Backbone as JSON Lines, residues from 0, in Angstrom:
{"i":0,"aa":"M","n":[105.21,75.17,85.44],"ca":[104.97,75.6,84.1],"c":[104.64,77.09,84.07]}
{"i":1,"aa":"I","n":[105.19,77.84,83.15],"ca":[104.86,79.23,83.01],"c":[103.49,79.36,82.39]}
{"i":2,"aa":"I","n":[102.58,80.06,83.07],"ca":[101.25,80.25,82.52],"c":[100.94,81.69,82.18]}
{"i":3,"aa":"G","n":[101.87,82.6,82.4],"ca":[101.67,83.96,82.01],"c":[102.85,84.82,82.28]}
{"i":4,"aa":"T","n":[103.03,85.9,81.47],"ca":[104.07,86.89,81.69],"c":[103.43,88.26,81.46]}
{"i":5,"aa":"G","n":[104.08,89.25,82.03],"ca":[103.63,90.65,81.83],"c":[104.79,91.59,82.03]}
{"i":6,"aa":"I","n":[104.77,92.67,81.3],"ca":[105.82,93.68,81.44],"c":[105.16,95.05,81.32]}
{"i":7,"aa":"D","n":[105.71,96.03,82.0],"ca":[105.22,97.39,81.88],"c":[106.37,98.37,82.09]}
{"i":8,"aa":"L","n":[106.23,99.53,81.45],"ca":[107.24,100.57,81.5],"c":[106.55,101.88,81.81]}
{"i":9,"aa":"V","n":[107.08,102.65,82.77],"ca":[106.5,103.93,83.2],"c":[107.49,105.06,83.04]}
{"i":10,"aa":"D","n":[107.05,106.15,82.47],"ca":[107.87,107.36,82.35],"c":[107.73,108.07,83.7]}
{"i":11,"aa":"V","n":[108.81,108.09,84.49],"ca":[108.76,108.59,85.86],"c":[108.38,110.06,85.91]}
{"i":12,"aa":"P","n":[108.96,110.95,85.11],"ca":[108.51,112.37,85.17],"c":[107.03,112.54,84.85]}
{"i":13,"aa":"R","n":[106.54,111.79,83.9],"ca":[105.11,111.87,83.55],"c":[104.27,111.38,84.75]}
{"i":14,"aa":"F","n":[104.69,110.28,85.39],"ca":[104.02,109.74,86.55],"c":[104.0,110.79,87.66]}
{"i":15,"aa":"E","n":[105.12,111.46,87.91],"ca":[105.24,112.48,88.93],"c":[104.27,113.64,88.64]}
{"i":16,"aa":"R","n":[104.18,114.08,87.36],"ca":[103.26,115.15,87.0],"c":[101.8,114.73,87.23]}
{"i":17,"aa":"T","n":[101.5,113.51,86.93],"ca":[100.13,112.98,87.11],"c":[99.76,112.97,88.61]}
{"i":18,"aa":"V","n":[100.69,112.52,89.42],"ca":[100.44,112.5,90.88],"c":[100.31,113.9,91.45]}
{"i":19,"aa":"A","n":[101.13,114.85,90.95],"ca":[101.04,116.22,91.42],"c":[99.67,116.84,91.03]}
{"i":20,"aa":"R","n":[99.17,116.49,89.85],"ca":[97.89,116.98,89.36],"c":[96.73,116.33,90.11]}
{"i":21,"aa":"T","n":[96.89,115.03,90.48],"ca":[95.82,114.28,91.12],"c":[96.39,113.53,92.31]}
{"i":22,"aa":"P","n":[96.62,114.21,93.43],"ca":[97.26,113.56,94.58],"c":[96.47,112.35,95.14]}
{"i":23,"aa":"R","n":[95.14,112.37,95.02],"ca":[94.36,111.26,95.54],"c":[94.61,109.94,94.8]}
{"i":24,"aa":"L","n":[95.27,110.06,93.68],"ca":[95.64,108.87,92.92],"c":[96.47,107.9,93.75]}
{"i":25,"aa":"L","n":[97.33,108.46,94.62],"ca":[98.16,107.61,95.46],"c":[97.31,106.68,96.33]}
{"i":26,"aa":"Q","n":[96.21,107.21,96.87],"ca":[95.33,106.38,97.73],"c":[94.58,105.32,96.93]}
{"i":27,"aa":"R","n":[94.29,105.63,95.67],"ca":[93.57,104.65,94.81],"c":[94.48,103.54,94.29]}
{"i":28,"aa":"L","n":[95.76,103.83,94.14],"ca":[96.67,102.88,93.49],"c":[97.58,102.11,94.47]}
{"i":29,"aa":"F","n":[97.83,102.67,95.66],"ca":[98.83,102.13,96.53],"c":[98.31,101.87,97.92]}
{"i":30,"aa":"T","n":[98.87,100.84,98.57],"ca":[98.54,100.56,99.97],"c":[99.12,101.64,100.85]}
{"i":31,"aa":"E","n":[98.7,101.69,102.11],"ca":[99.24,102.68,103.03],"c":[100.76,102.56,103.18]}
{"i":32,"aa":"R","n":[101.24,101.32,103.23],"ca":[102.73,101.12,103.37],"c":[103.48,101.62,102.15]}
{"i":33,"aa":"E","n":[102.88,101.52,100.97],"ca":[103.55,101.96,99.76],"c":[103.52,103.49,99.63]}
{"i":34,"aa":"Q","n":[102.47,104.13,100.09],"ca":[102.26,105.56,99.8],"c":[103.37,106.47,100.27]}
{"i":35,"aa":"G","n":[104.17,106.11,101.28],"ca":[105.24,106.97,101.77],"c":[106.54,106.85,100.97]}
{"i":36,"aa":"M","n":[106.56,106.05,99.94],"ca":[107.81,105.81,99.21],"c":[108.09,106.99,98.22]}
{"i":37,"aa":"R","n":[109.34,107.03,97.77],"ca":[109.73,107.99,96.74],"c":[108.9,107.74,95.49]}
{"i":38,"aa":"L","n":[108.69,108.79,94.69],"ca":[107.9,108.63,93.48],"c":[108.5,107.68,92.46]}
{"i":39,"aa":"S","n":[109.84,107.62,92.36],"ca":[110.46,106.7,91.43],"c":[110.14,105.24,91.86]}
{"i":40,"aa":"S","n":[110.14,104.98,93.15],"ca":[109.79,103.64,93.62],"c":[108.31,103.33,93.4]}
{"i":41,"aa":"L","n":[107.48,104.35,93.58],"ca":[106.03,104.14,93.33],"c":[105.79,103.92,91.84]}
{"i":42,"aa":"A","n":[106.53,104.58,90.99],"ca":[106.36,104.36,89.54],"c":[106.72,102.91,89.2]}
{"i":43,"aa":"A","n":[107.75,102.37,89.79],"ca":[108.1,100.98,89.57],"c":[107.03,100.04,90.09]}
{"i":44,"aa":"R","n":[106.46,100.35,91.25],"ca":[105.38,99.55,91.8],"c":[104.12,99.65,90.95]}
{"i":45,"aa":"Y","n":[103.84,100.8,90.39],"ca":[102.73,100.93,89.46],"c":[102.95,100.05,88.25]}
{"i":46,"aa":"A","n":[104.18,100.04,87.74],"ca":[104.51,99.2,86.59],"c":[104.31,97.71,86.98]}
{"i":47,"aa":"A","n":[104.68,97.34,88.19],"ca":[104.51,95.94,88.66],"c":[103.05,95.57,88.7]}
{"i":48,"aa":"K","n":[102.21,96.46,89.18],"ca":[100.79,96.16,89.24],"c":[100.2,96.04,87.85]}
{"i":49,"aa":"E","n":[100.63,96.92,86.94],"ca":[100.16,96.81,85.55],"c":[100.66,95.51,84.9]}
{"i":50,"aa":"A","n":[101.9,95.17,85.16],"ca":[102.45,93.93,84.6],"c":[101.69,92.71,85.15]}
{"i":51,"aa":"L","n":[101.33,92.74,86.43],"ca":[100.55,91.63,86.97],"c":[99.19,91.54,86.28]}
{"i":52,"aa":"I","n":[98.55,92.64,86.03],"ca":[97.26,92.61,85.36],"c":[97.43,92.05,83.95]}
{"i":53,"aa":"K","n":[98.47,92.38,83.26],"ca":[98.76,91.81,81.96],"c":[99.01,90.3,82.06]}
{"i":54,"aa":"T","n":[99.74,89.87,83.1],"ca":[100.0,88.48,83.32],"c":[98.71,87.69,83.5]}
{"i":55,"aa":"L","n":[97.72,88.35,84.18],"ca":[96.45,87.68,84.49],"c":[95.52,87.72,83.27]}
{"i":56,"aa":"G","n":[95.85,88.53,82.26],"ca":[95.03,88.61,81.09],"c":[93.84,89.6,81.25]}
{"i":57,"aa":"G","n":[93.89,90.45,82.24],"ca":[92.87,91.45,82.44],"c":[92.68,91.77,83.91]}
{"i":58,"aa":"S","n":[91.84,92.75,84.16],"ca":[91.71,93.3,85.54],"c":[90.42,92.89,86.22]}
{"i":59,"aa":"D","n":[89.64,91.95,85.66],"ca":[88.42,91.52,86.32],"c":[88.72,90.94,87.7]}
{"i":60,"aa":"G","n":[88.12,91.52,88.76],"ca":[88.32,91.05,90.12],"c":[89.61,91.54,90.77]}
{"i":61,"aa":"V","n":[90.36,92.34,90.04],"ca":[91.64,92.82,90.58],"c":[91.46,94.23,91.06]}
{"i":62,"aa":"H","n":[91.98,94.55,92.26],"ca":[91.89,95.88,92.85],"c":[93.29,96.34,93.23]}
{"i":63,"aa":"W","n":[93.61,97.58,92.83],"ca":[94.96,98.11,93.01],"c":[95.46,98.0,94.42]}
{"i":64,"aa":"T","n":[94.64,98.34,95.4],"ca":[95.12,98.34,96.78],"c":[95.15,96.93,97.41]}
{"i":65,"aa":"E","n":[94.77,95.93,96.65],"ca":[94.91,94.55,97.08],"c":[96.21,93.95,96.54]}
{"i":66,"aa":"I","n":[96.96,94.74,95.85],"ca":[98.27,94.33,95.32],"c":[99.32,95.25,96.0]}
{"i":67,"aa":"E","n":[100.14,94.64,96.81],"ca":[101.24,95.4,97.41],"c":[102.54,94.79,96.98]}
{"i":68,"aa":"I","n":[103.51,95.67,96.7],"ca":[104.84,95.18,96.35],"c":[105.72,95.43,97.6]}
{"i":69,"aa":"A","n":[106.19,94.35,98.17],"ca":[107.02,94.42,99.38],"c":[108.43,93.93,98.98]}
{"i":70,"aa":"S","n":[109.37,94.08,99.9],"ca":[110.7,93.62,99.65],"c":[111.18,92.64,100.73]}
{"i":71,"aa":"E","n":[111.89,91.62,100.29],"ca":[112.54,90.72,101.26],"c":[113.72,91.44,101.86]}
{"i":72,"aa":"A","n":[114.32,90.86,102.89],"ca":[115.5,91.48,103.53],"c":[116.6,91.76,102.54]}
{"i":73,"aa":"S","n":[116.7,90.89,101.5],"ca":[117.74,91.08,100.48],"c":[117.41,92.18,99.53]}
{"i":74,"aa":"G","n":[116.21,92.72,99.57],"ca":[115.77,93.75,98.62],"c":[114.95,93.2,97.49]}
{"i":75,"aa":"K","n":[114.89,91.89,97.34],"ca":[114.13,91.26,96.25],"c":[112.62,91.6,96.45]}
{"i":76,"aa":"P","n":[112.0,92.16,95.38],"ca":[110.57,92.5,95.49],"c":[109.69,91.24,95.33]}
{"i":77,"aa":"H","n":[108.53,91.33,95.96],"ca":[107.53,90.27,95.8],"c":[106.14,90.84,96.02]}
{"i":78,"aa":"F","n":[105.17,90.13,95.5],"ca":[103.76,90.55,95.64],"c":[103.2,90.09,96.98]}
{"i":79,"aa":"V","n":[102.4,90.94,97.6],"ca":[101.58,90.56,98.73],"c":[100.14,90.86,98.28]}
{"i":80,"aa":"L","n":[99.37,89.79,98.07],"ca":[98.02,89.92,97.5],"c":[96.96,89.67,98.56]}
{"i":81,"aa":"S","n":[95.82,90.31,98.43],"ca":[94.74,90.09,99.38],"c":[93.41,90.17,98.63]}
{"i":82,"aa":"G","n":[92.34,89.84,99.35],"ca":[90.98,90.02,98.83],"c":[90.72,89.25,97.54]}
{"i":83,"aa":"T","n":[89.87,89.9,96.71],"ca":[89.49,89.24,95.44],"c":[90.67,89.06,94.49]}
{"i":84,"aa":"T","n":[91.64,89.94,94.61],"ca":[92.82,89.84,93.75],"c":[93.56,88.52,94.03]}
{"i":85,"aa":"A","n":[93.76,88.2,95.3],"ca":[94.37,86.91,95.67],"c":[93.56,85.77,95.14]}
{"i":86,"aa":"A","n":[92.22,85.88,95.26],"ca":[91.31,84.82,94.78],"c":[91.43,84.63,93.27]}
{"i":87,"aa":"V","n":[91.54,85.71,92.54],"ca":[91.68,85.65,91.07],"c":[92.94,84.89,90.7]}
{"i":88,"aa":"V","n":[94.04,85.24,91.38],"ca":[95.29,84.56,91.09],"c":[95.18,83.06,91.35]}
{"i":89,"aa":"E","n":[94.59,82.7,92.49],"ca":[94.4,81.29,92.82],"c":[93.49,80.59,91.85]}
{"i":90,"aa":"Q","n":[92.41,81.24,91.43],"ca":[91.44,80.66,90.48],"c":[92.12,80.41,89.11]}
{"i":91,"aa":"R","n":[93.12,81.16,88.76],"ca":[93.79,80.96,87.49],"c":[94.87,79.88,87.56]}
{"i":92,"aa":"G","n":[94.99,79.23,88.72],"ca":[95.96,78.14,88.86],"c":[97.39,78.59,89.11]}
{"i":93,"aa":"I","n":[97.57,79.87,89.46],"ca":[98.9,80.41,89.71],"c":[99.36,80.02,91.11]}
{"i":94,"aa":"T","n":[100.52,79.41,91.18],"ca":[101.08,79.01,92.48],"c":[102.31,79.84,92.86]}
{"i":95,"aa":"A","n":[102.91,80.54,91.94],"ca":[104.05,81.38,92.21],"c":[104.1,82.54,91.25]}
{"i":96,"aa":"L","n":[104.45,83.72,91.76],"ca":[104.63,84.92,90.95],"c":[106.06,85.41,91.16]}
{"i":97,"aa":"H","n":[106.77,85.66,90.06],"ca":[108.12,86.18,90.11],"c":[108.11,87.61,89.57]}
{"i":98,"aa":"L","n":[108.81,88.51,90.26],"ca":[108.76,89.93,89.94],"c":[110.18,90.5,89.96]}
{"i":99,"aa":"T","n":[110.44,91.35,88.96],"ca":[111.67,92.16,88.98],"c":[111.26,93.56,88.64]}
{"i":100,"aa":"L","n":[111.96,94.52,89.29],"ca":[111.71,95.96,89.1],"c":[113.02,96.66,88.78]}
{"i":101,"aa":"T","n":[112.92,97.76,88.07],"ca":[114.07,98.62,87.87],"c":[113.6,100.04,87.62]}
{"i":102,"aa":"H","n":[114.42,101.01,88.0],"ca":[114.16,102.39,87.6],"c":[115.47,103.14,87.44]}
{"i":103,"aa":"D","n":[115.61,103.78,86.29],"ca":[116.83,104.51,85.93],"c":[116.54,105.42,84.76]}
{"i":104,"aa":"A","n":[117.24,106.52,84.69],"ca":[117.16,107.45,83.54],"c":[115.73,107.86,83.23]}
{"i":105,"aa":"G","n":[114.93,108.05,84.28],"ca":[113.58,108.54,84.06],"c":[112.55,107.48,83.69]}
{"i":106,"aa":"L","n":[112.94,106.23,83.74],"ca":[112.02,105.16,83.4],"c":[111.95,104.12,84.55]}
{"i":107,"aa":"A","n":[110.82,103.53,84.73],"ca":[110.62,102.46,85.7],"c":[110.0,101.3,84.97]}
{"i":108,"aa":"A","n":[110.45,100.07,85.2],"ca":[109.95,98.92,84.51],"c":[109.76,97.78,85.49]}
{"i":109,"aa":"A","n":[108.83,96.89,85.12],"ca":[108.56,95.68,85.92],"c":[108.31,94.54,84.95]}
{"i":110,"aa":"F","n":[108.71,93.35,85.38],"ca":[108.5,92.13,84.62],"c":[107.94,91.08,85.56]}
{"i":111,"aa":"V","n":[106.87,90.41,85.19],"ca":[106.23,89.38,86.03],"c":[106.12,88.08,85.27]}
{"i":112,"aa":"V","n":[106.42,86.99,85.99],"ca":[106.19,85.63,85.44],"c":[105.31,84.9,86.43]}
{"i":113,"aa":"A","n":[104.26,84.26,85.92],"ca":[103.37,83.46,86.75],"c":[103.58,81.99,86.45]}
{"i":114,"aa":"E","n":[103.74,81.21,87.49],"ca":[103.9,79.8,87.39],"c":[102.7,79.08,87.99]}
{"i":115,"aa":"G","n":[102.45,77.89,87.51],"ca":[101.36,77.1,88.06],"c":[100.91,76.03,87.11]}
{"i":116,"aa":"E","n":[99.73,75.55,87.33],"ca":[99.1,74.54,86.47],"c":[97.92,75.17,85.77]}
{"i":117,"aa":"P","n":[97.94,75.21,84.44],"ca":[96.82,75.8,83.72],"c":[95.55,75.06,84.03]}
{"i":118,"aa":"L","n":[94.46,75.76,84.1],"ca":[93.15,75.16,84.39],"c":[92.45,74.72,83.13]}
């Protein structure tokens, strides 16, 4: 059963200006593995993290660096959660998260669907 959805859209040039102005933002928002990626890919990952927070209905117990967006061999993105963020997802009865990302024409977007049994 679908128990939540979330979507987010990021203006990539604005994201790039923000990172240039505040470089430490990368350490606060992204895991070490994510930090070396191109800014357009990071913008899509930022959108994914925002979309996940929307899916959960808020950010209580959620920490940015406990959410990593990794890719399967096929390129399909998926969440790798840890710490209290993983616990929040489990507490909400979520058993599967589905993620899609895109970036083109200066925009990055992410859509998340959470499946599980509502509590």
